[in-house]
Structures are given as structure tokens and as C-alpha cells.
N, C-alpha and C positions, 0 to 999 in steps of 0.2 A: 240500468245507466253506469257508465265506467267513470271511474275517480283516478286522478294521479295527485300525489302528497307530494308537495317539497316540502322535505325536514332539514330547517336550518339547525345547525350545531358545530359549538368550537371545536376547535382540531384536538381538544383534549378530552372533547367526549363520544369521541369516534367508535367506540367500542358499543355506550350504549343506544346511539343512534342506530348500528348498525342492526343491533337486537330489535329496536325498535319498528325499523322497517321490514327485517325479516315476519317479524308477526303481522305486521298490516299484509303483507304479499302471499299471506297464507288465505288472502279472501282471494276470489279469481277476477275480480271486477276493481281490485287497487293495483295500482301502479307506484311506486315510490321514488323519487330524484335523491339519491344522497350525492354529494360529490365527489367523495373519496372513492365511490365503487361505482357511479357512473359518467364521469369524465377521462375518457381515454391519455396517459401519458401524453406529452407535445401537444394537446389541443390548448385553444386560446381560452385560459379558463373563465375569465368574465364574459366570453358571450357566450358559452353553454350555459351558465347561471342564468342569464336571461334569457336565453332560448326556453329553458325547462321551467323558469317563472310566468314565462307566457302560455307556456301548457298546462299547468298547475291549476285544480278548482281549488285546491286547500293548501295552506300554508302552515306548517306547523314547526314553531319553534322550542327546540328542548332546551328549556329554561334553568339555566343554572348559573353559578356565579360566574363562571367563564364565559358564557355567552353574551352576557353583559358586557366586558371586555372586547368583544372580538368588533372590531369595525367592520368588518365584511358581512358579519351577522345581522348589523343594523342597517348597511345597505342593502340587504337581501329584506329585511323589514319594510323600509319605505319604500320600496321597489313595488313591493306586496300591495301594500296599503293603496299606493297611488293606483294600481292595478282592478282593486278593489277585490282581490281576493279574498275569501273566509280564512281569517286567521283564528287559531286553534293550538294557544300555547299549552305545551305538555311540562307540567311540574313534575318532578319525580320526588317519590317521598323520601330519598335516599339524600336529597339535594335540593331541600325546599328554598326555592326563590320565585316572588311573585312577579309577575308581567312588569315590565317598566317600558321608558322610553314611549316609541311610536306606538304601542299597541299595549297598552298601559290598561285601557279603557276595556280591554276584551278578557271573558272570564277564562282563567286557564282551566284544564283539565290534569286532576292527580293523576300519574301512574304509579304502580305499585312496583317496584323494580324485582321484587321476588316474584309477582305474579302478573308479569308484563301480559300475557296471553289474555288473562281474564278480562285484566284494566282495557286494553285495546279492544274487547269483544264490547265491554259496557260502553265504552267511545262509539263504536261504530252505531250501536243500538241505539245511543240517546240522542247520534246525531242523525238517525233513520237510512243509513248509508246501508246496514244489514236488518231484517227483521226478523225474530222470532218471538213468537206469540209464550211459546213457552219457556221463556228465558230463566227465569226465576228459581224453576225445578229444576232444569240442567244445572245452572251456579250450585243447588244445593246439592245435588247429587254427586257433583266435582268435589265438592267441599267436602263429603263425607268420606267419597273414595279415598281423597288424600290424605284425610285423617285417620285412615285403618289402623288398629293400634293392636290387632291379633291376626290369625290365618284366617278365622271366621269371620269377622269384620270385614277382612279384603273379602273374601267368597261374597258375602251378601252385597257389600257394594258393587264389586264388578258384575254381578246378577243385577243389580238394580239400573246400572247403567245401559243392559241392553233393551231395556224397556222403553227409550228414548233413542236408540241409537238411528233411528230413520230422521231424526229430527238435529243430530250432531254437524254442526259445522267442520270443515276440515282443518279448522284451528283448534276447535275442541279434541277432535280425535287424536292430533299432535300431543296434546296438552294431557290427555290422560296418559299418551305412553311414557309422557317424561314423568308424571307421577308415579307411574307406575314402576319406571326404574329408578327414581329415586325413595320410594317406601318401603323399607327392609321387607315389612311384616306382608306387603303385596309379592313381592319378587319371591318369596319365600313359602307363601303359600301353594299347595298343591290345586286346590279348586281355582283359585283365582288364575293361577298360570293358565290352566288348562282353559277358563272362558277367555282371558287374555289372549291367548296364542292363536283361537280362532276368530275373534275379533281383528286382529292384525292381520290377518290372513286377508280378511274380507275386505281390509284396506289398503292392500301392498301399494298401490298407484299413488296414495298419498302420504305414507309415515317417510320419510330420509332410513335410507338403509342402514346405515352406522346405528339408529334407533333399536331396529329389528333386529341387525344382530347381536347388540346387548341383549336384549331380552329374552330372545326364543334362544 
């Protein structure tokens, strides 16, 4: 099934909303609408908002203090309720605000800003949008990998990830590369780099070129 997500956000939260969209769209069956990305200059703003709400089957407001003060966001929420679009408020651990107003009755989902990909993956599994029977094992291996404190640990953790390579989502693969770039021990472990270079070469069609250039 294809999913279209309408991300509602305040103009003050454009950066985090954009990051959320990019994480969702690493899954091939998901497309997101984000106003500042997807409305062409000169277009009739309100008309495009309504068109995309009508096409969406999920409405996800980025729940911050700024959202609560946005007239447009409240209008979007009211329309989503009227059209009976499923609402999942996204609450950031860096700016925790519970759902209010039209959709206060809906349970929000907490996103870890520093681990967006992992949080979004868990949300998609919870909502049965993606299915991954081995999710807990994969999450544990990525966690161990991200916490490598020596070259030896980095090498062992990299090797362990290869055991579940066939079960990784595209988002998992990009996340692993991001971890490798950000962890000093992984970046400087000869054995880990050898393993990961081969891993990256197998997934060149998925990993953004700028990330490949940084690691390779």
C-alpha cells in the first residue's frame, strides 16, 4: 500500500519538519507533503493545501509550542478531522508539547531528535506500515555499532551487522553510514572500514553520494 503523509508544521519548525520528511521518504511506499518543499512559488497556497490534504491518508502535526500558535496549522487540523484522516501528532523530545485543540484526544508519538531514523522506523512498525520481524535484533545491533568505543569493538559490530544485511531497510542502511561517519573509532578502525567499504559498495544506489565521499 502507498502512503501519503501530510506534515503540518509551524514556519519556525521548517528545518526539523524537513528532516522528518526525508526520513519518511527513505521508505519507497511513503510520500510526504511539506508545504515549503512542495508548493511552487506563485501557486495558490490554500488551494494546494486542500488538494494535498484530500490526497493524504495520514496527518502528522509536528507538535511544538509554535504549532499551537499557528492559525494555518489549526485550520489544517480541523480539515483533517472533518475528512477523517488518521492523525498522529509527532512530539519532539527536544520540545515536548502534548497534542491540544482539535486533536487533543489522539495519542502522540515521541520522536528522538538525535535519532530520527530509528524513531520513525519504530513508528512505522507500530502502525504496521512496514513489517520487520527481526526489528529488535537489528535495533540492538545498530545500537552496539553506534556505541563502539575501540577499533576492535567497531570491527566486531560491523561484522555483526552483515549477519542481518538482507533484512535491513534502506533507512537502516543510510543510518548505519551516518553512524560510521560520526563515530571516531569506526572511522579509524582499519578492519571496520574494510567491512563498511564493501557494505557501501553493495548499496551505492541507496546511499547519498556526499555520504559515500565522506566515508570512502
